[in-house]
C-alpha positions, 0 to 999 in steps of 0.5 A, a space after each residue: 490663901 485662906 477659905 472659911 466657910 461658915 454654916 448658918 441657920 439659913 445659908 452657908 458663907 464661903 469667904 476666901 483671902 488674907 487680907 482682902 476677902 471675897 464672900 458668897 453666899 450659897 444653899 440660901 433658904 436651907 436649914 442648915 445642921 452641919 458642916 465638914 471639909 478637907 485640907 486633903 480634898 479642898 474642893 469637896 465640902 459637905 453640908 448637911 440640913 434639917 429638911 433636905 438631907 445632905 449637899 456636897 460640893 466638888 468644886 471649892 464650893 461654887 456649886 452644890 448638889 443634893 446627894 441621893 441617899 436613903 438617911 432616914 427615908 421615913 421618920 415613924 408617925 409622931 417621931 419628932 414631931 416632924 411635918 416633913 416625914 419624907 425629909 433626911 435631917 442630917 446633923 453631923 458630918 465628918 470626914 476622915 483624916 486617914 482617906 478623904 473619900 471615907 466619910 461619916 454622916 448623922 441624922 435624926 432620929 439617930 443612926 451612923 452612915 458611911 461611905 467610902 466613895 466621897 459620898 457617892 454611895 453610903 452604907 448604914 451601920 447598924 446597931 446604935 439605936 439597940 444599945 441598951 440606954 436608946 429608949 432614953 435618949 431624947 433631945 428636949 426641943 423635940 422630946 420624941 427624937 434625938 440625933 447624932 450631933 458630932 462623929 469624930 474618927 481617930 486620928 490614929 486609928 481609921 477604925 475608931 469612931 467617936 459618936 455623940 448622942 444628943 442627948 443621951 450618951 458618948 458612943 464609940 466603936 472599936 471597928 468602924 461601926 461593926 459594934 458600939 460601946 456606950 457610956 463608959 466611965 466619967 462620959 458625958 450624956 449631952 456631947 455638942 461637939 468633940 475633938 482629938 489631937 494628932 500630936 497625942 495618941 487616945 487623946 479625946 475632947 469633949 464640950 457637952 452640955 453637961 460641962 467639959 470632959 477629956 478622955 486620955 485612953 480614946 474614949 474608954 474613960 473620962 475626966 472632968 476638969 472643971 476649975 475656973 469653968 464658970 459657964 458649963 453648958 459647953 458647945 464647942 471645943 478646939 485644942 491648940 494644934 501645937 500643943 495637945 495640953 492647951 485647948 479652947 472651949 465656948 460655953 454659956 450658962 444653958 441652951 437659951 443663953 448660948 443659942 438664942 441671940 435675944 438672950 445670949 451670954 456666952 463666953 470662950 474659955 482656955 486651959 493650958 496644963 493643970 492651970 484653971 480655965 481662964 475666961 477669955 474677955 476683952 481680947 478682940 473676940 465678942 462675948 458677954 450679952 448678946 453673943 451666942 456661942 462660937 463655933 471654933 476651928 483650928 488652923 494649920 499652924 501652931 496656936 491658930 484658932 478660928 471662931 464664929 459667932 453672931 458678930 462675924 468671923 475671928 482669928 487668933 494666932 497666939 491662942 486666944 490672948 489676941 483676936 482679930 475680926 476678919 474683913 468679911 462681909 456679914 450681911 444684915 439678919 446674921 447677928 440674930 443667928 447662931 452659927 451651925 459650924 466652921 471649917 477652914 482650909 489653909 494653903 
């Protein structure tokens, strides 16, 4: 049985099934920001919110608890223009592929925290905002702040951590957050999501507001294969589980056409090896006018990728050649929302 978690702006949808699906809603009314789940601990799910910190399920999504953390417990006056000065804004969360009890969380303003006990306790990894470029980081809708948009643990090195700051820098740590390196050559400045591949050491992909980028040396340097990629405000990236040379990315021409349903026009592109990017249209996955940028997540088998946009969840078993919509209930009003995260657990 497959379990799909889709973080929408105002709720978390959990769908379970294969041919027939059961759908339930959770965390209704919260302002969701991010989502993480792991095949190694399928009963545990983490959801970050804008106004109420980090939530965890320990029973496969049946129930959630708000974790008692000290994530950014007090924001400086005027920092981000926030009315909820006591709120903890959790904008990124990831589970280590080496140990599912090791969890990283990122916040607004930009800080990184690590738990080594599945979320029971947390350590602030200091020094991130001491980097030279930190004074220039900013998030345009809230110009006096910035946040950690993505966290990724290297599948070959449990201490190597990749951090995407929205907006301002790609940052990496070779030692689990003891030290930080910012803006290596060719790295993007507005990284929205990143991915690695378990079959290729050193390979890192980035979908960023300033385009796609790829590193073959663990984030130390980056190149920009852009040929054929006509929409370069990139949001989500997913490599083929069976082929590190093949990758999908969702993108639009800018933030307005990516995130706002009333003005949306977004697409999904595919790149294979040295070939140019190919726009995937007319293959069962809605794209184009009225469609917000998709969240992508890989399955466990080669060529299997899941996607969710404002039209619902979809699955491809041939890496984008054809897509089928999962027969999951899609409540009224969700067509106006841009999903904030997608996680898939397959038995």
